[in-house]
N, C-alpha and C positions, 0 to 999 in steps of 0.2 A: 068436319068433323065435331063431334062431342068431345070435350076436355074439362078436366079441372084445373083452373088457373088460379095462381097466386098473382092478382091484379096490381097489387101495391103493399106499401110498407104498414098492413093494419092486419088485424084478425080477420081470419075467415078465408074460404075459397069461394070462386065463382065458377058454375057450371055453364060453359058457353061454347058456341061455335068458333072454331079455328081452322086455318088452313091445313090441310093434309100435309105431313112431311114431305119434301122431296129427298131422295137419297142420292148420295154420292156413289163414284164408280167402286167404291171398296165398302159399300154399306148393303143393308137389306132393309126392306119394308116390312114390318109385322102387324098383323091385325091381332090387337090384345084381346086375349079372352078372359083371362083372370089376373087380377093384381092385388098383392097383399099391402094392408095398411101399416105402418110402421110407427114407432115413437117419435122418429126423424119427421114424419108429415105432421105428428102433433104439435111439434115444435115450430114449423114452418105455419101451420093453421093457427097458432096463438101468436105467432110473430114475437117470441122471448128475444132475449138478448143474443143468444147464438145465433137465431134466423136472421136478425137484423144486421149482425156482424158478418154473416157468410152469404146470403142469397142477395140476389139483385133482380127482382120482379120487373116486369112480367114474364112468368114462365109457367109450363105446365109441369104439376105436381107428380111425384110418385118414382118408385126406384125397384120394386119387385113385381115381376110379371112373367107371363106366358102365353103363348099365341101361335099364330099360323103365319109362315113366311107367304107373303104376297107378290114380293118384288124383290130382285136381285140385281146388284150393280155390274157394269161391264166386267170388272176384275174379281168379281166373286166367282169361284170354282168349287167351294166344298159345302155350299149352302145352296138348296134348291126351293123353288116355291111348291108349296103345299107342305113342306116339311113341319113338324110341330117342334116348337123350340121355347127355351127361355134364355136367359142372356147374363152375364156378369155386368152389374151396374157401374163399375169403377172402369173408367176409359182412361188408359194410361200412355203415356209417351212412347214407349218400347225403345227409348234410346238413352236414357239415363243410367247412371251407375246401378242403381238399386234395379232397374228392369233388366239391365245386362248381366246381373248376377245371380238371377231368378228370384228377385224379391219385389217383384212388381206391384204387390200390394201395398207397399208403402213407398211407390213412385211420388215423388215430390210434387210432380205435374198432374196428377190425377184430376180428373173431371167427373163428377158422379150425376147421373141422369136423375132429374127431378130435385135437383139442388143447384148443379152449376151450369145446367142445360135442360132443355126439355125433358120431360119423363113420360111414365107409361100411364098414368090417369087420363087414359084418352083412348079412341078407336084404332088408333094406328102409332106407331113410335120407329123412328130410324134407328138403327143401329150398325156400329162397325161389324162386319162378318167376323173379324177374329174373337169378338167378344160373344158370338152366339153359340149356345149349348143346345145341342139335340136331346130331345127326350125319347125315352123308350116309349114303345107303342102302348105298354100297361101303366105308364105314369101319367096321371090325368092333368089336364091344365090347372087345376086346382093345386094340386102339390108341386107342379112346374112353377106356379106363380110364388110360392114360398121358398124357393132355392136359395135366395139371398140371405134371410135370416136363418135358415136351416144350415147354409154353409158357414155363418159366424159361429154357429154351436159346433159343427164339425171341425172348426178350426180350433176353437177353444179347448174342445174335449181331447182331441188327438195329436194335436202338433206337438211333438217333443215329450209326449208322455208314453208310458205303458200301462194301460188300462186292464188289459186282461188280469183278472186276479186281484186288482188293486180296490183300494177303500177310496172313496172320492166324496167330498162335499160339494155341493153347489149352493151357492148364496146368493138367491134371487131367482125367483121364479114367473118372470115373465116369458112370453112365448119361446125365447132364445134359450132361456134357462130350462125350460120344460123340454125343448127339443135335445138339450144336452142330457138330460135324464134319460131318454130313450137312447139317444147314441150309447152312454156309457153302458146302459142294461146291455144292448145288443152286442156291445165289444167285449162282455164279459167281466164287468167289474164284479167284486165279491161283494160290495155293500156301497149302496149310492144313497145318501143323505142329502135330503134336498130342505132347503129353509127359506121360509118368507113367512110374512106378516098376513098374508091374505089366505083364507080358507079355502075359496075356489082356486086359487093356483096351486096350492098344496095338493087338493085332490086331483088336479089335472097331472100334478107331479107324480103323484101314487099311481094313476091309471096309465101313466108311461113307462112304470117300472120302478120306481123309487121305493126302497126298502123300508126307509124312515122319512116322513115328511112331516118337519117340525117348525115351530117358532124359533126365532133367535134366542129366546129364553131358554129354550129347551136343547139348543144345538149342542152346548159343550158336552151336557150327560149324554146324549145320543152319540157322540163321536167317541166320548173315554168309554163308554159301554160297548162299541161294535170293534174298538181297536185295542181293548185291552189297556187303555191308559197310554197310548203311543202317540195317538194323532193319526190322521189320515195322511195316504201318500200323496194324494193330489187334491188342490182346490179350485174349483172353477168358480171366479168371483165374477158374477153377473150382475150385481145390482149398483154399483158406484156410490153405495151409502157408506159413509165413513166407518160407522160402528161395524159394518159388515165387512169392510177392510181389515179392521182390526181383528175381528174374529176369525177371519179367513187365515191371517198370519200366526194367530194364537193356537190354532187347532190342526194346523199342517204340522205332520211329524219333523224331526230334525232332519235335514236332508232332503226334504221333500220338495214339492213343487206347487207354485201357484199362479193360474193362469188368469189374467185381468183382462176382462172385457168391458165390463161396467165402467162408465164414464161419469167421474164425480163433479158435480156442479162447481166445486171450488176447489182450492189446494187443499190436501189433506197431509197433516203433520204425523209424521212416522218417528218412532225409537229406532233408527236403523241398525243400531247395535244389538239391542235387544231383540227385536222383532224379525230381523233379516240375518244379519251377519253372523251372530254367534249361533244361529239356528242351521246355518249352512244351508239355506233354502235357495231355490232358483224361482224366480220371476219373470213372466214372459207376457209382455203387452201384446194384446190381440187386435190388428185391424183388418176389419173384412174378411176377406176369404184368400189363401193363397192359390195364385194362378198358374197352373189350373189343377194342381194335386188335390186340391178341396173338392173340386167337382168331381173329380174321379173317384174320391172316397165317397161322395153322395150316391152318385150313380150305383158304386158296388153295394153300398149299403141296402138301397132300395131295391135292387136286384136279389140280395139275399133273403128278403121278404122277414128279416127278422126286426127289422125298423121300419115302423109304419107311423108317420107323423100326423095322420088325419084326425087323433083325439084333440089335438092341440087347436084345430080350427073350431072355434065355437060361435062365429058370426059370419053368414055369407048375406050381403046385401047388394043391390044395384048401387051404381056411382052416384046416381042423383040423392042417395041418401046419405051423403058423405058427412053431414051434420051429426046424424046418429052413430055412424061409424066412430067419428072422433070421440064422441061422448062415451061410447062403450068402452073404448081404451082408456080414458081417462077415468072413468068410474071404478076400473080394477075387476070388473066383472066379466070380462073378455079374456079370453086366449090368444088366438090369432084371428084377426078380422080380414076378410076376403072380399073384394068387389068383383061381382059378376059383371063382365063388360060386353063380350061378345059372344 
């Protein structure tokens, strides 16, 4: 089969023929139809310090996908050949303290497809049946292929928060931040304020339901105007940029909540007394998707027809054009990029 492979410790991918995966008794084989390209894939492509410290080539890249089941293992009873599916790309142990207390999203033994084992930028992928998620008939492979980043946005926006009627600030309008705009709008937020430095991404945020789409320099005035000086109820910090983190902590109201998904490139110094403790705020660190309540939320929102992530997808390209896909993401001109594989 054709697959995008990280062949060694240097920049770039290679499109090559590799053996089709064989499945274990508890796994299924999926013909990949669509696959989302992510910032993590850019890190691996460029072979930066994070990738060099985490990944062990050679391996097939990619962790966001949807496709059709073509084979099931002998122990699989709830997935059938021909079904349209996506999958949770974090493969957890199921036996540690975190897994057994309903917190498998932070399982210390997690292995991620396309990072720690072969991924989905390929014609076929083998997955544990427990990770497979069925798609409704009216959910396209394209939307199925972006459930992974969409799930990050749902986790960030909805876990532990009360969005209906709330004022929400979203700092960072990459694809996940833009998804979060649409989620908060669909969930009934009274005001959604999106912040980014990129005009194209601000326009996408506006198209997904942001009431205000502003630059960081304009954010404080927008929040104070929308909240009569109080500050927002909830901040979704999606950028990992130190200045945005400080702005998030400054613009949340006393007793409010900051959900942190963005990953800083290096340690960030905070004034904990002033920025956190004396404001009485709650900070929640977001890792992946909660298994599997986040997936249930995604399915329910898509069924409601009040949330449509399609406008976030700006580029659809064949897998052979991977260099162009990576360039589009790095340029800032893209929303979500999707490979059309099968």
